[in-house]
ChimeraX commands (.cxc) that place a marker at each C-alpha (Angstrom):
marker #1 position 15.28,-17.69,21.93 radius 0.5
marker #1 position 12.63,-15.68,23.76 radius 0.5
marker #1 position 9.93,-17.74,25.48 radius 0.5
marker #1 position 6.44,-16.50,24.54 radius 0.5
marker #1 position 3.73,-16.44,27.16 radius 0.5
marker #1 position 0.95,-18.93,26.55 radius 0.5
marker #1 position -2.47,-19.71,27.92 radius 0.5
marker #1 position -3.62,-18.07,31.11 radius 0.5
marker #1 position -0.25,-16.38,31.70 radius 0.5
marker #1 position -0.56,-14.57,28.35 radius 0.5
marker #1 position -4.10,-13.42,29.21 radius 0.5
marker #1 position -3.02,-12.16,32.66 radius 0.5
marker #1 position -0.10,-10.23,31.16 radius 0.5
marker #1 position -2.31,-8.78,28.42 radius 0.5
marker #1 position -4.77,-7.56,31.06 radius 0.5
marker #1 position -1.88,-5.94,32.90 radius 0.5
marker #1 position -0.74,-4.15,29.74 radius 0.5
marker #1 position -4.31,-2.99,29.10 radius 0.5
marker #1 position -4.67,-1.62,32.62 radius 0.5
marker #1 position -1.30,0.14,32.27 radius 0.5
marker #1 position -2.57,1.72,29.04 radius 0.5
marker #1 position -5.75,2.94,30.71 radius 0.5
marker #1 position -3.74,4.31,33.63 radius 0.5
marker #1 position -1.34,6.13,31.26 radius 0.5
marker #1 position -4.25,7.57,29.26 radius 0.5
marker #1 position -5.92,8.81,32.43 radius 0.5
marker #1 position -2.69,10.36,33.71 radius 0.5
marker #1 position -1.41,11.89,30.46 radius 0.5
marker #1 position -4.46,12.65,28.29 radius 0.5
marker #1 position -6.87,15.40,29.33 radius 0.5
marker #1 position -9.27,14.53,26.51 radius 0.5
marker #1 position -9.44,10.91,27.73 radius 0.5
marker #1 position -10.26,12.08,31.25 radius 0.5
marker #1 position -12.93,14.50,30.02 radius 0.5
marker #1 position -14.56,11.95,27.74 radius 0.5
marker #1 position -14.45,9.27,30.43 radius 0.5
marker #1 position -16.09,11.51,33.01 radius 0.5
marker #1 position -18.73,12.62,30.52 radius 0.5
marker #1 position -19.41,8.97,29.69 radius 0.5
marker #1 position -19.90,8.19,33.41 radius 0.5
marker #1 position -22.54,10.95,33.55 radius 0.5
marker #1 position -24.21,9.76,30.34 radius 0.5
marker #1 position -24.41,6.06,31.30 radius 0.5
marker #1 position -27.22,6.45,33.87 radius 0.5
marker #1 position -29.02,8.69,31.37 radius 0.5
marker #1 position -28.85,5.88,28.82 radius 0.5
marker #1 position -30.90,3.65,31.12 radius 0.5
marker #1 position -33.43,6.42,31.69 radius 0.5
marker #1 position -33.71,7.41,27.99 radius 0.5
marker #1 position -33.63,3.99,26.40 radius 0.5
marker #1 position -37.04,2.37,25.96 radius 0.5
marker #1 position -35.57,-1.03,25.24 radius 0.5
marker #1 position -32.43,-2.98,25.96 radius 0.5
marker #1 position -31.32,-2.37,22.38 radius 0.5
marker #1 position -31.69,1.42,22.73 radius 0.5
marker #1 position -29.83,1.38,26.03 radius 0.5
marker #1 position -27.01,-0.67,24.50 radius 0.5
marker #1 position -26.82,1.67,21.51 radius 0.5
marker #1 position -26.54,4.74,23.72 radius 0.5
marker #1 position -23.83,3.08,25.81 radius 0.5
marker #1 position -21.98,1.63,22.80 radius 0.5
marker #1 position -21.52,4.97,21.06 radius 0.5
marker #1 position -20.11,6.44,24.28 radius 0.5
marker #1 position -17.68,3.56,24.67 radius 0.5
marker #1 position -16.71,3.96,21.01 radius 0.5
marker #1 position -15.49,7.51,21.73 radius 0.5
marker #1 position -13.24,6.15,24.50 radius 0.5
marker #1 position -11.86,3.45,22.20 radius 0.5
marker #1 position -11.14,5.92,19.40 radius 0.5
marker #1 position -9.55,8.37,21.87 radius 0.5
marker #1 position -7.23,5.61,23.11 radius 0.5
marker #1 position -6.19,4.78,19.53 radius 0.5
marker #1 position -5.69,8.48,18.76 radius 0.5
marker #1 position -3.54,8.90,21.87 radius 0.5
marker #1 position -1.48,5.86,20.87 radius 0.5
marker #1 position -0.93,7.29,17.38 radius 0.5
marker #1 position 0.16,10.62,18.86 radius 0.5
marker #1 position 2.55,8.92,21.30 radius 0.5
marker #1 position 4.20,6.88,18.55 radius 0.5
marker #1 position 4.53,9.89,16.25 radius 0.5
marker #1 position 6.06,11.97,19.06 radius 0.5
marker #1 position 8.42,9.12,19.96 radius 0.5
marker #1 position 9.65,8.62,16.40 radius 0.5
marker #1 position 10.51,12.28,15.83 radius 0.5
marker #1 position 10.10,15.57,17.62 radius 0.5
marker #1 position 10.45,17.58,14.44 radius 0.5
marker #1 position 7.48,18.51,12.30 radius 0.5
marker #1 position 6.88,16.31,9.27 radius 0.5
marker #1 position 3.90,16.44,6.94 radius 0.5
marker #1 position 3.16,12.73,7.43 radius 0.5
marker #1 position 3.38,13.04,11.21 radius 0.5
marker #1 position 0.95,15.94,11.11 radius 0.5
marker #1 position -1.35,14.00,8.81 radius 0.5
marker #1 position -1.36,10.97,11.13 radius 0.5
marker #1 position -2.21,13.13,14.13 radius 0.5
marker #1 position -4.90,15.02,12.21 radius 0.5
marker #1 position -6.49,11.78,11.02 radius 0.5
marker #1 position -6.56,10.41,14.56 radius 0.5
marker #1 position -8.17,13.63,15.74 radius 0.5
marker #1 position -10.70,13.43,12.91 radius 0.5
marker #1 position -11.61,9.90,14.00 radius 0.5
marker #1 position -12.35,11.16,17.52 radius 0.5
marker #1 position -14.38,14.05,16.08 radius 0.5
marker #1 position -16.48,11.71,13.94 radius 0.5
marker #1 position -17.10,9.38,16.89 radius 0.5
marker #1 position -18.27,12.36,18.98 radius 0.5
marker #1 position -20.60,13.41,16.13 radius 0.5
marker #1 position -22.00,9.87,16.14 radius 0.5
marker #1 position -22.75,10.17,19.87 radius 0.5
marker #1 position -24.52,13.48,19.28 radius 0.5
marker #1 position -26.65,12.13,16.41 radius 0.5
marker #1 position -27.59,8.89,18.18 radius 0.5
marker #1 position -28.43,10.59,21.47 radius 0.5
marker #1 position -30.42,13.35,19.72 radius 0.5
marker #1 position -32.28,10.70,17.75 radius 0.5
marker #1 position -33.24,8.78,20.87 radius 0.5
marker #1 position -34.16,11.95,22.78 radius 0.5
marker #1 position -36.31,13.25,19.89 radius 0.5
marker #1 position -37.99,9.84,19.53 radius 0.5
marker #1 position -38.79,9.77,23.23 radius 0.5
marker #1 position -40.07,13.34,23.45 radius 0.5
marker #1 position -42.01,13.61,20.20 radius 0.5
marker link #1:1,2 radius 0.2
marker link #1:2,3 radius 0.2
marker link #1:3,4 radius 0.2
marker link #1:4,5 radius 0.2
marker link #1:5,6 radius 0.2
marker link #1:6,7 radius 0.2
marker link #1:7,8 radius 0.2
marker link #1:8,9 radius 0.2
marker link #1:9,10 radius 0.2
marker link #1:10,11 radius 0.2
marker link #1:11,12 radius 0.2
marker link #1:12,13 radius 0.2
marker link #1:13,14 radius 0.2
marker link #1:14,15 radius 0.2
marker link #1:15,16 radius 0.2
marker link #1:16,17 radius 0.2
marker link #1:17,18 radius 0.2
marker link #1:18,19 radius 0.2
marker link #1:19,20 radius 0.2
marker link #1:20,21 radius 0.2
marker link #1:21,22 radius 0.2
marker link #1:22,23 radius 0.2
marker link #1:23,24 radius 0.2
marker link #1:24,25 radius 0.2
marker link #1:25,26 radius 0.2
marker link #1:26,27 radius 0.2
marker link #1:27,28 radius 0.2
marker link #1:28,29 radius 0.2
marker link #1:29,30 radius 0.2
marker link #1:30,31 radius 0.2
marker link #1:31,32 radius 0.2
marker link #1:32,33 radius 0.2
marker link #1:33,34 radius 0.2
marker link #1:34,35 radius 0.2
marker link #1:35,36 radius 0.2
marker link #1:36,37 radius 0.2
marker link #1:37,38 radius 0.2
marker link #1:38,39 radius 0.2
marker link #1:39,40 radius 0.2
marker link #1:40,41 radius 0.2
marker link #1:41,42 radius 0.2
marker link #1:42,43 radius 0.2
marker link #1:43,44 radius 0.2
marker link #1:44,45 radius 0.2
marker link #1:45,46 radius 0.2
marker link #1:46,47 radius 0.2
marker link #1:47,48 radius 0.2
marker link #1:48,49 radius 0.2
marker link #1:49,50 radius 0.2
marker link #1:50,51 radius 0.2
marker link #1:51,52 radius 0.2
marker link #1:52,53 radius 0.2
marker link #1:53,54 radius 0.2
marker link #1:54,55 radius 0.2
marker link #1:55,56 radius 0.2
marker link #1:56,57 radius 0.2
marker link #1:57,58 radius 0.2
marker link #1:58,59 radius 0.2
marker link #1:59,60 radius 0.2
marker link #1:60,61 radius 0.2
marker link #1:61,62 radius 0.2
marker link #1:62,63 radius 0.2
marker link #1:63,64 radius 0.2
marker link #1:64,65 radius 0.2
marker link #1:65,66 radius 0.2
marker link #1:66,67 radius 0.2
marker link #1:67,68 radius 0.2
marker link #1:68,69 radius 0.2
marker link #1:69,70 radius 0.2
marker link #1:70,71 radius 0.2
marker link #1:71,72 radius 0.2
marker link #1:72,73 radius 0.2
marker link #1:73,74 radius 0.2
marker link #1:74,75 radius 0.2
marker link #1:75,76 radius 0.2
marker link #1:76,77 radius 0.2
marker link #1:77,78 radius 0.2
marker link #1:78,79 radius 0.2
marker link #1:79,80 radius 0.2
marker link #1:80,81 radius 0.2
marker link #1:81,82 radius 0.2
marker link #1:82,83 radius 0.2
marker link #1:83,84 radius 0.2
marker link #1:84,85 radius 0.2
marker link #1:85,86 radius 0.2
marker link #1:86,87 radius 0.2
marker link #1:87,88 radius 0.2
marker link #1:88,89 radius 0.2
marker link #1:89,90 radius 0.2
marker link #1:90,91 radius 0.2
marker link #1:91,92 radius 0.2
marker link #1:92,93 radius 0.2
marker link #1:93,94 radius 0.2
marker link #1:94,95 radius 0.2
marker link #1:95,96 radius 0.2
marker link #1:96,97 radius 0.2
marker link #1:97,98 radius 0.2
marker link #1:98,99 radius 0.2
marker link #1:99,100 radius 0.2
marker link #1:100,101 radius 0.2
marker link #1:101,102 radius 0.2
marker link #1:102,103 radius 0.2
marker link #1:103,104 radius 0.2
marker link #1:104,105 radius 0.2
marker link #1:105,106 radius 0.2
marker link #1:106,107 radius 0.2
marker link #1:107,108 radius 0.2
marker link #1:108,109 radius 0.2
marker link #1:109,110 radius 0.2
marker link #1:110,111 radius 0.2
marker link #1:111,112 radius 0.2
marker link #1:112,113 radius 0.2
marker link #1:113,114 radius 0.2
marker link #1:114,115 radius 0.2
marker link #1:115,116 radius 0.2
marker link #1:116,117 radius 0.2
marker link #1:117,118 radius 0.2
marker link #1:118,119 radius 0.2
marker link #1:119,120 radius 0.2
marker link #1:120,121 radius 0.2
marker link #1:121,122 radius 0.2
view
């Protein structure tokens, strides 16, 4: 019987797996690197644009959401590629849906940031 990690040991191992996932995404996924770097540029702007803590958090949250969705999309693509290298309609659909999720999260960033910018300027 396999001994499951419990308590603090489980948390430490989970953090290690998470860091390994971030490292793999940075190394293997150009889109993740691009979105991460863009987010680092946008974060200081969020503090300048936001008129309240809530606005600042909203601007930051939508940026972080893109990173989260990109990680999930990359995981979907990795699993699909691992299962089979040949083209299958369901594999293509899974990859397209993951890509669509990233696209929608990017649109959300655009709409939220434009809304805050327009509110501040006009």
